[in-house]
N, C-alpha and C positions, 0 to 999 in steps of 0.2 A: 316616695321618699323625696325625690327631686321637686315635686310640686310644693311640698311643705317648705323646703328650703327656699324656693322662689318666692313664696308668700312672705317668708321672713324679710326678704330684701324689699318687698313692695310696701311694707308698713313702717319703714324706717322713720319717716317724718310724720307719721300719724299722731294727731292730738285728739283728745288729751292724752297725756303721757301714761296714765294707768291703764287706759285701753290699749295702747301700743304695748306696754309690757305684758299685759295679759295675752294679747294675741301672739307676741314673740314666744312666749312661754308655751302656749298651746301648739304652735306650729313646730317648734323645736322638739317637744315632747312627742308629737306624732311621728316626726322624722326619726327620732331615736327609737321608738317602739317598732316602727317599720323595719329599721336596720336590724334590730335584735331578731325579729321574725325571719327575716331573710337569711341571717347568719345561721340561726337554728335549723331552718329548713335545709340549707346547704349542707349541714351536718347530719341530715337524715332524721331529724326530729320533728315532732309536731309541736310547733310553738304554742306556748300557753296563752291565755287571754289577759292575765293581769301582769303588770310590769314587775311586781314582786316575784312572781313565778317565772317570768322570763329571766330575771337576774339570777334566780335559783338554777334554772336550767343552764345558763352560761357558766355558773360556778361549777356545775357537775360535769362539764365537758373535761376530757382528759387534760391534765396539766401541760402536756406538750402541744395541745391544740392552740393555735394563734389567738383564738377568740375566747380562750379560757379566762374567767374572772377568778382571781384569788378570793379567799374568804374576806380578806381586808377590803378588797375593792368592792365586793358585793355589799358589805355592810356600808361602806362609804356611799355607794350609789343608791342604796336603799334609803338612807337618811337624806342624801342630798337631792335625789331626783324623785323617788317614789312618794316620800312623805310630802314634799312640796306639790307634787302632782295631785295627790289625793285632796289636799287642802284646796288647792286651785279648782278642782273639779267638783268637789262635794261640799264646800262651805259657801253658803249664799253670800253675795256681795263681797267676796274676798278678792282683792287685787294684790299684786306684788307690792310690797312696801317700799317702793321706789326703785330707782335705777340700780342701786347697789345690790338689792336682793335679786332682782331679775339677772343681773350680770353674773352673780355667784351661781345662780341655778343654770344659767346658759353655759357657764365655765364647766360645771359638773357634767352637763349633757355632753359637751364637746369632748371632755376627757373620756367619758364612757364610751362615746362613739369611737374615739381613736383607738381605745383598748380593744374593742371587740371587732372593729373593721381594719384589719392589718393586711 
């Protein structure tokens, strides 16, 4: 997880910008997925392989668990993180549509991270 976050810092000035946004997104997503898996393993669960299933597992944690995702949060991150990730990884020649889209996705990742890692 730390390696992915360090890589984000190294690509701050990378050009062209679409490449920088792509790499920022990929490294942020990998860091989030790693954090999700660590949290689930710490709760005695075998982490799933897909981000959608990881979100479901976090939603299924007991509500009094600090890493529990509410249903609203799970849907938000499903739309804001998972759908973006799938488009990024599975659609040929897809790049984030500029800094605003990249920043919105990074913000969703940061919010998800802060909810599950308390």
